[in-house]
C-alpha positions in Angstrom: -1.3 -4.6 -8.8 -2.8 -7.6 -9.8 -0.3 -10.0 -12.3 1.0 -9.4 -15.4 2.4 -12.8 -14.8 0.2 -15.1 -13.6 -1.2 -18.6 -15.2 -3.5 -16.7 -16.9 -2.3 -13.7 -19.4 -5.5 -11.5 -19.6 -4.9 -7.6 -19.8 -8.1 -6.6 -19.4 -8.3 -7.8 -15.9 -5.2 -6.0 -14.2 -5.3 -3.1 -11.9 -2.4 -1.8 -13.5 -2.5 -2.8 -16.8 -1.9 -1.0 -19.5 -4.7 -2.0 -20.8 -9.0 -2.0 -19.6 -12.0 -3.4 -20.8 -14.9 -1.3 -21.8 -17.5 -2.6 -19.9 -20.0 -4.9 -22.3 -18.0 -4.6 -25.2 -14.6 -6.8 -26.6 -12.8 -3.8 -27.4 -9.6 -2.9 -25.8 -7.8 0.0 -25.4 -3.9 1.0 -24.6 -3.0 4.1 -22.3 -4.0 6.7 -25.0 -7.6 5.0 -25.3 -6.7 4.2 -29.0 -8.4 1.3 -30.0 -6.3 -2.0 -30.1 -8.0 -4.8 -32.6 -8.2 -8.0 -31.2 -9.5 -11.3 -33.0 -12.8 -13.3 -32.4 -10.8 -16.1 -30.9 -9.2 -13.8 -28.3 -12.5 -12.6 -27.3 -13.6 -16.1 -26.6 -10.4 -17.0 -25.0 -10.8 -14.1 -22.4 -14.1 -15.0 -22.0 -13.1 -18.4 -20.8 -9.9 -17.1 -18.5 -12.3 -14.7 -16.8 -14.8 -17.6 -16.1 -12.2 -19.2 -14.7 -10.9 -16.8 -12.0 -14.3 -16.3 -11.3 -14.5 -19.7 -10.3 -17.5 -20.7 -12.6 -15.3 -23.0 -14.8 -12.8 -25.1 -12.9 -11.2 -26.0 -16.2 -8.7 -28.8 -16.5 -6.8 -30.0 -13.2 -3.7 -28.8 -14.5 -4.9 -25.1 -14.3 -6.3 -25.2 -11.0 -4.7 -23.2 -8.4 -3.3 -25.1 -5.5 -5.2 -25.1 -2.1 -5.0 -26.7 1.1 -7.8 -27.2 3.4 -6.7 -24.5 6.1 -8.9 -22.6 7.8 -9.0 -19.9 10.2 -10.6 -20.2 13.8 -14.0 -18.6 12.5 -14.2 -21.6 9.5 -12.8 -19.2 6.7 -10.8 -21.4 4.2 -7.5 -19.8 3.9 -5.7 -20.2 0.5 -2.7 -22.0 0.4 -0.6 -20.9 -2.7 2.8 -21.7 -3.6 5.7 -19.9 -6.0 5.7 -22.3 -8.9 1.6 -21.8 -9.7 1.9 -17.5 -9.9 5.0 -18.5 -11.8 3.9 -19.5 -15.0 3.7 -17.7 -18.6 5.9 -15.2 -19.7 7.1 -14.6 -16.0 8.2 -18.0 -15.4 10.1 -18.1 -19.1 11.7 -14.4 -18.0 13.1 -15.9 -14.9 14.3 -19.0 -16.8 16.1 -16.7 -19.5 17.4 -14.1 -17.1 15.3 -11.0 -18.8 14.1 -10.9 -15.1 16.9 -11.0 -12.5 16.9 -11.0 -8.5 17.4 -7.4 -7.2 19.6 -6.3 -4.0 16.3 -6.4 -2.3 15.8 -10.3 -2.2 15.9 -12.0 1.1 15.6 -8.6 3.2 12.8 -8.2 6.3 11.7 -4.4 7.5 10.0 -3.9 10.6 7.4 -1.8 11.7 7.8 -1.5 15.5 5.9 -1.1 18.5 2.2 -0.9 16.8 -1.0 -0.9 18.5 0.7 1.6 21.0 2.3 -2.0 22.3 6.1 -2.0 23.1 7.9 -5.1 21.4 4.7 -5.6 18.6 6.5 -5.5 15.5 5.3 -7.1 12.0 8.0 -8.4 9.6 7.6 -7.6 5.6 10.2 -10.0 4.1 10.8 -9.3 0.4 11.2 -13.2 -0.3 12.0 -12.5 -4.1 12.2 -9.3 -5.5 12.8 -9.1 -9.2 13.1 -6.6 -11.8 13.4 -6.8 -15.8 11.1 -7.1 -18.7 8.8 -10.4 -19.5 6.7 -11.4 -22.3 2.9 -10.4 -21.6 1.2 -13.1 -23.8 -2.3 -11.9 -24.2 -1.1 -8.5 -25.4 1.4 -10.0 -27.8 4.3 -7.4 -26.3 6.6 -6.7 -23.5 6.2 -5.4 -20.1 9.0 -4.0 -17.8 8.2 -4.4 -14.2 8.9 -5.7 -11.1 8.3 -9.2 -9.5 7.7 -9.4 -5.8 6.6 -12.1 -3.1 5.9 -10.2 0.3 5.7 -12.3 3.2 4.3 -11.1 6.5 4.6 -12.0 10.0 3.8 -10.9 13.5 4.1 -12.5 17.0 0.2 -13.0 18.0 0.9 -13.3 21.9 2.3 -9.5 21.9 0.4 -7.9 19.1 -2.8 -9.7 20.0 -4.5 -12.3 18.2 -5.6 -12.0 15.1 -8.6 -15.2 13.6 -7.3 -14.1 10.1 -4.7 -11.6 8.7 -5.8 -9.8 5.2 -3.6 -8.2 2.9 -5.2 -4.8 1.4 -2.8 -2.3 -1.2 -2.9 1.2 -2.2 -0.7 2.1 -5.4 -0.3 5.5 -7.4 1.0 6.3 -10.8 4.2 8.5 -10.3 6.5 10.4 -12.8 9.3 12.5 -12.4 8.5 16.6 -13.5 10.8 18.7 -14.8 12.4 19.4 -11.6 13.3 16.2 -10.9 10.6 15.6 -8.0 8.6 12.3 -7.9 4.6 13.2 -8.4 1.5 11.6 -9.1 0.5 10.4 -12.9 -2.7 10.1 -14.6 -3.7 6.3 -14.2 -5.1 6.3 -17.6 -8.1 4.5 -17.0 -11.6 5.6 -15.8 -12.0 2.8 -13.0 -8.9 3.8 -11.5 -9.4 7.6 -12.0 -12.9 7.3 -10.2 -10.9 5.0 -7.4 -8.2 7.8 -6.9 -10.4 11.0 -7.3 -8.9 11.9 -10.5 -11.3 14.3 -11.4 -11.6 16.2 -8.0 -8.8 18.6 -7.9 -9.6 18.5 -4.1 -9.4 14.8 -3.4 -7.5 14.0 -0.8 -4.8 11.7 -1.4 -5.5 12.5 -5.0 -4.1 9.4 -7.2 -4.0 7.1 -4.7 -6.7 4.3 -5.0 -7.5 0.7 -3.3 -5.2 -1.6 -5.4 -7.4 -4.4 -7.2 -9.0 -5.5 -10.3 -10.7 -3.4 -12.2 -13.1 -6.1 -12.8 -13.7 -7.3 -9.4 -15.3 -5.3 -6.2 -13.5 -6.9 -3.1 -10.6 -4.9 -1.8 -8.2 -7.5 -0.2 -6.1 -9.5 -1.9 -7.6 -13.1 -0.6 -10.7 -15.0 -1.1 -11.3 -14.1 -4.5 -9.8 -15.1 -8.1 -7.5 -15.2 -8.9 -6.1 -15.7 -5.1 -2.7 -13.3 -5.8 -2.2 -13.9 -2.0 -1.8 -16.4 1.0 -4.4 -15.5 4.1 -2.5 -15.4 7.0 -3.6 -16.3 10.6 -1.4 -16.7 14.1 0.3 -19.7 12.6 0.5 -19.1 9.1 2.2 -16.2 7.0 0.5 -13.8 5.1 2.1 -13.9 1.7 1.4 -11.5 -1.5 2.8 -12.2 -5.3 2.4 -9.0 -7.3 4.3 -8.4 -10.9 3.4 -4.7 -11.4 4.8 -2.9 -14.6 4.7 -0.9 -17.6 4.9 -1.2 -21.3 8.6 -2.1 -22.3 9.1 0.7 -24.1 7.5 3.5 -21.2 9.9 5.7 -20.0 9.8 8.2 -16.7 6.9 6.2 -15.2 6.3 3.6 -12.1 4.1 2.9 -9.3 4.2 3.1 -5.7 2.7 0.9 -3.4 1.3 0.6 0.2 0.7 -3.1 1.4 -1.1 -3.1 4.6 -1.6 -5.8 7.3 -5.3 -6.1 8.4 -6.0 -8.2 11.7 -9.4 -9.3 11.3 -11.3 -10.5 14.7 -13.7 -13.9 15.0 -16.4 -11.1 14.3 -15.1 -9.3 11.1 -13.6 -6.4 13.0 -10.1 -5.5 11.3 -7.6 -3.1 12.4 -4.6 -2.3 10.2 -1.6 -3.0 12.3 0.9 -2.0 10.0 2.3 -1.3 6.4 4.7 -1.0 4.3 5.8 1.4 1.2 7.8 0.2 -1.9 7.4 0.6 -5.8 9.8 0.6 -8.8 10.4 3.7 -11.2 11.6 3.4 -15.1 14.2 6.4 -15.7 14.2 8.0 -19.0 16.9 5.5 -20.0 14.7 2.8 -19.7 16.7 1.8 -16.8 14.0 -0.1 -13.8 14.7 0.0 -10.5 12.8 -0.8 -6.6 11.9 2.8 -5.5 12.8 3.2 -2.6 15.7 1.1 -2.7 14.7 -0.2 1.2 11.1 -0.8 1.7 9.8 1.7 4.2 7.5 -0.2 7.0 5.4 2.0 9.3 2.8 1.3 12.0 -1.1 1.6 11.5 -2.9 2.6 8.6 -1.7 5.1 6.6 -3.7 8.7 5.7 -3.4 7.7 1.9 -5.1 4.4 2.7 -8.0 6.0 4.9 -8.7 8.1 1.7 -8.2 5.8 -0.9 -11.1 2.9 1.1 -13.5 6.2 1.8 -13.3 6.8 -1.5 -13.8 2.7 -2.4 -16.4 2.2 0.1 -18.3 5.6 -1.7 -18.5 3.6 -5.4 -21.5 1.8 -5.5 -21.3 -1.9 -6.2 -18.2 -2.2 -4.2 -17.9 -4.6 -1.0 -17.4 -2.0 1.9 -13.6 -3.0 3.4 -15.0 -2.3 6.8 -11.7 -1.3 8.4 -12.2 0.6 11.7 -9.2 3.3 11.4 -9.6 4.5 15.3 -6.1 5.4 16.3 -4.6 2.3 18.8 -2.7 4.6 20.9 -0.4 4.1 23.9 -2.0 3.7 27.5 -0.1 5.0 30.8 -1.3 2.3 33.6 0.5 4.2 36.3 0.1 3.0 39.9 -1.7 0.1 38.5 -1.1 -3.1 40.4 -1.8 -6.8 38.6 -1.4 -9.8 40.4 -0.3 -13.4 39.9 -0.2 -16.5 42.0 2.1 -19.5 42.9 1.6 -22.9 44.1 2.6 -23.9 47.5 6.2 -23.5 48.3 7.2 -22.6 44.3 7.7 -20.6 41.7 5.6 -22.3 39.5 2.5 -20.0 38.6 -1.2 -21.4 40.0 -3.7 -22.2 37.3 -6.5 -24.0 39.0 -10.3 -23.8 38.6 -10.6 -21.0 40.8 -7.0 -19.1 39.6 -5.8 -18.4 35.9 -2.3 -16.8 36.4 -1.4 -17.7 32.9 -4.3 -15.0 32.1 -3.5 -12.8 34.3 -0.3 -12.6 33.5 -0.9 -12.2 29.5 -3.3 -9.0 30.9 -0.1 -7.5 32.9 2.4 -8.2 30.2 0.0 -6.6 27.8 -0.6 -3.5 30.1 3.3 -3.1 30.9 3.7 -3.1 27.1 1.3 0.1 26.9 2.7 1.5 29.8 6.4 1.6 28.3 5.4 3.3 25.0 3.0 5.9 27.4 5.2 6.7 30.1 8.8 8.6 30.2 11.1 6.7 32.0 8.9 3.9 32.7 9.3 1.5 35.5 8.1 -1.9 36.5 8.2 -2.8 39.8 8.1 -7.0 41.0 6.6 -7.2 44.5 7.1 -10.7 45.7 5.5 -12.5 48.4 5.2 -15.6 50.5 2.6 -16.7 53.2 3.0 -16.8 56.6 3.3 -20.4 56.5 7.2 -21.5 57.1 10.5 -20.2 58.4 10.1 -16.2 58.0 13.8 -16.1 56.5 13.1 -18.9 54.2 9.7 -17.1 53.0 12.0 -13.7 52.5 14.0 -16.3 49.9 11.1 -17.7 48.4 8.9 -14.3 47.9 12.7 -12.9 46.1 12.5 -16.2 43.8 9.0 -15.2 42.7 9.3 -11.8 41.8 12.7 -13.0 40.0 10.7 -15.6 37.9 8.1 -13.0 36.7 11.3 -10.8 36.0 13.0 -13.3 34.1 10.1 -14.1 31.9 9.2 -10.2 31.3 12.9 -9.9 30.4 12.7 -13.0 28.2 9.9 -11.7 26.3 11.8 -8.6 25.1 11.1 -6.2 28.3 14.4 -4.2 29.2 15.6 -5.4 32.1 17.1 -1.9 33.3 13.1 -0.9 33.4 12.6 -3.7 36.2 13.1 -4.0 39.6 12.6 -6.9 41.9 11.2 -5.9 45.5 10.6 -9.2 48.2 8.2 -8.7 51.1 8.8 -11.8 52.8 5.7 -13.9 54.5 2.5 -11.8 54.0 -1.1 -12.2 55.4 -2.8 -9.6 53.8 -4.8 -11.9 51.5 -7.7 -14.0 52.7 -7.7 -17.0 52.2 -3.9 -17.9 53.3 -3.0 -19.1 49.8 -3.7 -15.9 48.2 -0.6 -14.4 49.6 1.7 -16.4 47.9 1.5 -14.1 45.1 3.4 -11.4 43.1 2.1 -7.9 42.2 3.4 -6.1 38.8 3.4 -2.2 39.5 3.5 -0.2 36.8 5.2 3.4 37.3 8.0 5.1 36.5 11.5 6.6 37.5 11.2 9.9 38.9 13.7 12.4 38.7 14.9 14.7 41.3 14.3 18.4 41.0 16.7 20.7 41.0 18.9 18.2 40.1 22.4 19.3 38.8 22.9 18.0 34.7 26.3 15.7 34.2 27.9 18.5 32.0 
């Protein structure tokens, strides 16, 4: 949801605000669609704030969003924001006065493990801030009960693959408990949100789930458009989302469920959803608010809810398509494959020069190993070490072993389990031509065979 608590308290712009704006008019409606009267001065202020958020009116410097001139590798500006520029107005006052208090979730990190079909590819979601409570919503002249989160997301691009930029997209649904005490999807109570949710279609897949963005915006991502409630990530910069969803302070048996997604965008604009995290809040019948689930649930890849919500989003005229490639990234077996890296003369240092690029070969081999581990029962990696025929045979046997062990140590340091790796030194070898190509290691991907029939140990 776009923030209740950001600097510009504008009820008509928030995706999950209890208000929405009727197109082309200055009338505001509450969740029951009853008219809420506003003053002309308020209307003028709404227009001014809308212009600021859309970048048409820079306004005074004190109200401008703080940025740094950061660029991704394709030249796209990466919006840099800080907590102070988000925690303003009613939210800032509530934190200072204690009506918004930190939850036990604050500071916790959850990980989506082995994503993209790669062993060790993990995406972290840190709830650096997680507040709950009540804060004043100035534009509506009332109070909101909700939560405030700052979610910081990181990954290891050397394992998961390089992303030119990391963009965040979020899906949301309104929830309530039925008479049986089970959580179910609730009416979003807004025509735009209903359209995005497929609410009027009884057979809509993932009914109630929608792309979470302002009802006045057509960009599905939290990034380059106003109001900058996120920081776009890169291989060296965390992706961050600030959000303050809520309901009216008098509401009970109401809440929202979110799925926040880590989307990897390549230099050509191709997008893949690497991971997501499920989180939300619920206000019970007594009016007490809590995070739900108490511990967010991370997962790899896109959810079905995201796929369905994006499909609905893309079909709405005027919306900017998300253009996310939802093709599955499944593990790949590389059974029997042997990949080579080469070494300098009389050395365990990888060779990299005008003709040999061992670092690149090693990176590709590491990628294949991670795929193979995920796709194979009892995976096994055999490191074959070799030396050229120059010099003493005994010395060359030891050198070939050291070369294989250097690759073994490198793989273990990068998280490949030691028990999966076997070192086999072969000593001097003349299979390759020219001679220097024999100063090598071959990385074989296979599996541990289980003899059959075999006797169970019990």
